[in-house]
N, C-alpha and C positions, 0 to 999 in steps of 0.2 A: 321423811324421804318422799320425794315426789313420785308420781306414778310413772313418769318417763325413766327414772333412774332404777326402778325395780326390775329385777330379772324375772322372766316369765316361764312357768312350767305349764305344759298342756297335760291335763289329766283326762283320761277317757274311762267312763263307766256309763254305758247307755241304758242298761236295764239289769235285772228286774228291780221292782221297787224296794224290796228288802235288802238286796245287795247294794243298791245305791245308798240306802239309809246307813248301812254299816260303814260307808266311807267317811261319814261326818266326823267322828272323833279323830281319825287318822289325819285328815286334811287340816282340821283345826289345830292339832298338835304340831304338825309341820309348820304351819303359819306362825304359831306362837313362838317357835324356836328359830325360825329363819325369817327375820323381819325385813330382809332385803329381797324377798321373793314375793311374787303374787302367783296365784293359780287361776288358770282358765280351765274350767271344767265343762266337758261336753257330755250332755245327758239328755234324756227325753224331756219335753217341755213340762210335763206334770211334776217331775221330780225336782225342779229348780226351787220349789218351796222349802226343801230341806236345807238350802244353803243361803237363804236370804239373810241379810243383816250380818253377814260374815265379812269382816274387813279383809281386803286383798284377795277375795275369792269372787271370781266373775263366772256366773253360770251362763253357758251358751247352749240354748236348746237346739236339738236337731230332730226334725221329723222325717224319718226315713221312709214314711209311707206316702208323703205328699211332695213337698217342695224338693226334698233331697232324696228322692226315691232312686234306687238302682245305682249302678256304677257312675254314670254321668252326674247324678245328683250328689253323690258323695264327693266327686271331684270338684263340683261347683262349690260345695260347702267348704272344702279345704282351701280353695283359691280365695274365697272371701275371708276366711279365718287368717290366712297368711298375709293378706293385705293389712289386716287390723293389728296383728301381733307378731313380734319376733320371739320365737321360742328358743330357750336354752336346751330343752330336752322334752321328751314325751314319756309320761308314766301311763302305761296301758293297764288298767285294773280290770279289764274285761277279757281281752285276748280271744276275740272271736273275729270272724271274717270282716265285719264292718269296722271294728276298731283297728284292725291291722291295715285295712285299706286307707283309713284316715292317716295312720302313721306313714304309709307308703307315699301318699299324695302330699304330705307336708315335707317338702324337699330338704335334704341335707340337715336333718335334725335326728339325733340318735334317740332311739326308743328303748324302753325297758318294760318287759312284759311279765304279768303275773303268772306264777306257777300254781295252777288250780289243784294240783295233787290228784289228777284224774286216776292214775294207776293205783294209788293208795286207797282211794274211794272205791274203786272196783273190787279190791281185795276185801274191803269191809262189807260190801253188799252182796258178794257172791253167795250162792246157796250152800256150798260146802266149804269147810275149812276157812271160815271167816277169820281175817286178821282184825282183832278188836282193839288194836292199839289206838288210843284217841289221837285224832288228827289235829293239825293246826287250826285254830279258829280263823275264819275268813278275814277278820280284822288284822290278824298277825300276817296273813298272806299279803294283804295290802301293804302293811308296813315293810315287809321284806323287799318289795319292789323299790321303795325309796332307799333302802339300804344298798341294793344293787347299784343305784344311781349315785351313791356316795353320801347319803344323808342319814344321820342317826339322831334319834330324839326319844324322850320318854313318852309313853302313851298314857294319857289321862282319860280314863273311861267316863269321866263325869263332865265332858264337854258336849253339851246338848244343842238342840236346834233353837235358834233365836227367831221365833215367829214374829210376824207383824201382829199388830193389835187385831183381835177378831172383829168380824163384821158386827155392827151395833146389835146388841141384845142377844147374840148367840149364847153366851154363857148364862145370861139371865133366864133365857128360855129353858135351859137344861137344869141349871142349879138353882131352882127357885123354891126349894123346900128344905126341910131339916133332915130329909132322908139321906142315907148313905148312897152315893151314886157309883155304880159299877158299870164298866163298859164291857161288852161282849162282841167279839168278831167271830161269828160261827163258821165262816167259810174259809176254804183254802183253794188254791188253783187246781189241785189234783186230789182224786178220791183217796189216795193212800195217806193223805194228811188231814182228812176231814172227818170229824167225829160224826157218827150217825145222827140223822135228823131227829129220830125218836128220842135219843139220849139228850140232845140239846133242848128239845121241847119240854122234857121232864125237868131238866135243870131250871128252865125259865119258870115253870109252874112253881117249883119250890121257892124261888126267889119272890115270885108274885104273892104267894101265900104268906110269906114272912111279913110283908107289909111294912118293913122298915127300910126297904131298898127301893131305889129307882134304877132300872136297868136301861142302858142306852145301847142299841144295836148298831154296829158298824159294818160297812160293806161297800162294794163297788156299785157303780150305776146299774150294772147288769144284774145285781142282786137285790135291787130295791123292792121289786114286787114280792120276792120270796120273804124278805125281812118284814114287809108289811103284814104278810100272812102270819109270820111268827108272832108279831106283836099284837095283832088284832084281838085275841081272846083275853088279853090281860090288861089290868088297870094301871100297872106300875112299870110297864115295858114300852119303850118308845124307839122307833127306827129313825135314824138320821141319814141313812145312806142316800146319796144323790141330792141332799139338801144343802150341803155346805162345800166350800172349797177345801182343798187339802190343808191349807193354812189354818182354816177354822176348825177342821177336824183335829189337827194337832193340838190346838188350844183346848179342845174338849178333852182329849186324852190326857193332857197335862193336868187337868183339874179333877179327873175321876179318882176315886180311892184305889181302885184296882182295875186292871184289864184282864179278861179271860180270852185267850186266842188259841188258834191252832199254831203249828209251825208255819208262820205266814209273815207277810210284810207288817201286819198290825202288831205282831210280837216285837219286831225291831223298832217300829215307831213308838211303842210304849216305853221301852227302856231309854230311847233317845229323848223322851220327854220327862225322864226321871220318875216314871210311874211304874209301880210294881206290876208284874205280869205273870199270871198263871197260864202256862203254855201246855197244850195237850199234844202228845206225840204218838204217831202211829207207825207207818212203814219207814219213816226216817228216824234219825237218832241224833241227839245233841253232839255226840262224839265225832260226827262227820265234819263239824266245824261251824255250825250255824246256831249255836246256843245263844239265848239272850244274854247280854252283858248286864252288869250292875248286880244288885242284890236280888237275884231272881232264880238262882240255881235250885234252891229248896222248893220252888214252886213249879218246877218242871214235872209234869204228870205223865207217867208212861208205865207200860207193863215191862217188867225186867226181862233182860235177854236170857236169864236162867229159866224163866217161865215160858218165854217164846224165843227159842234159839234162832228162829228165822229172821229176827230183827237184827239190824235194819236190812230191808230188802231193796231200798231205793235211796238215791241221793235227794231227789226232788219230789218223791211221792207219786210219780207218774208210771209206776210199774204195777200191773195187775197182780193182786194177791196170789201167791203161789199156793196157799192153802184153800183159797176160794171163799174165805169167810171174814176176812179183815178183822181177825180176832184181836189184833193189837189195839184196835180202836173200840170194838164192841165190848171188850172186857173192862174198859174204863167206865166205872159206874157213876151215874149222875149224882148220887148221894155223897160219894167220896169227893167229887169235884166241889159240890155245894159246901160241904163242911170245911174243906181246905180253903176255899175262897172266903168263907165267913171269917175264919180265923185270921187270914191275911188282911182282911178289911176291918178287923177289930169289931166284928159283930158277934156278940155273945149269944150262944144258943142254949136252950134249956137242956 
């Protein structure tokens, strides 16, 4: 089928990184089932790496802080997009002001918007009389938007990111020994999702003392200095934050034996690359709908709600601890994480 004969759907999911990553299996499953369609996906420039080499999926980056800033910028973007493509419909997987403006400026095209379940989430995180009924996973919410638009298909959770070949020598630099390589992403955007620094440093020391592992630290450009500080005292721990492109980082994640992360974008990037991930949970909770997919449920590490009934207190981890002590994170012991990680990575301990 030629490109001109394909019907085109506009899909919107501008941010955040983890939420954009979770669209990958849904969009790929749609395209696998509807061969007469192509998808034009609007997202932030950095996140286009998740969709490279996907047949009939065109990533269109939008920078709302520069060229397409403000109302006039979004209008300009939509005018350019409308000249390039004729859309059958719009699937809005974000449902925020910016995405709704894009739908508004793309004239005479019907849009279908995600239901994020905000009311149910508020009931789960309220201080008293929490409703602990597990909520739909975010990927299911994405799928339901397609159902609203008249499309049904089976979701295959094993459709991962097709990365470009990594920059020359990236993998050789990292996987140059017989040691088991484990990736660790110590940070999260908000304090309610981040394991205390002292606990992380103790975990790193345990791995370094083992001397059978090589630990790779992941993080954003703004975390590079802190991660260098983490790695400096140890012989077997290395920081790659700020050194590689997202494409190359995804290739590294693909080749490590295990990832250890917070409830963060690195958690979702790990299962997208078919790498097992041990995730640490604090003020948030997997039942809100952001659990890692794949064979990772047994590696979710958290204090039970029976022990800490205040959990979850937040959807995104951006709420100050009501107790004042962040017990949900403090109580997760480094040795417990260490032993669980070694077991998952196939490292035998005495």
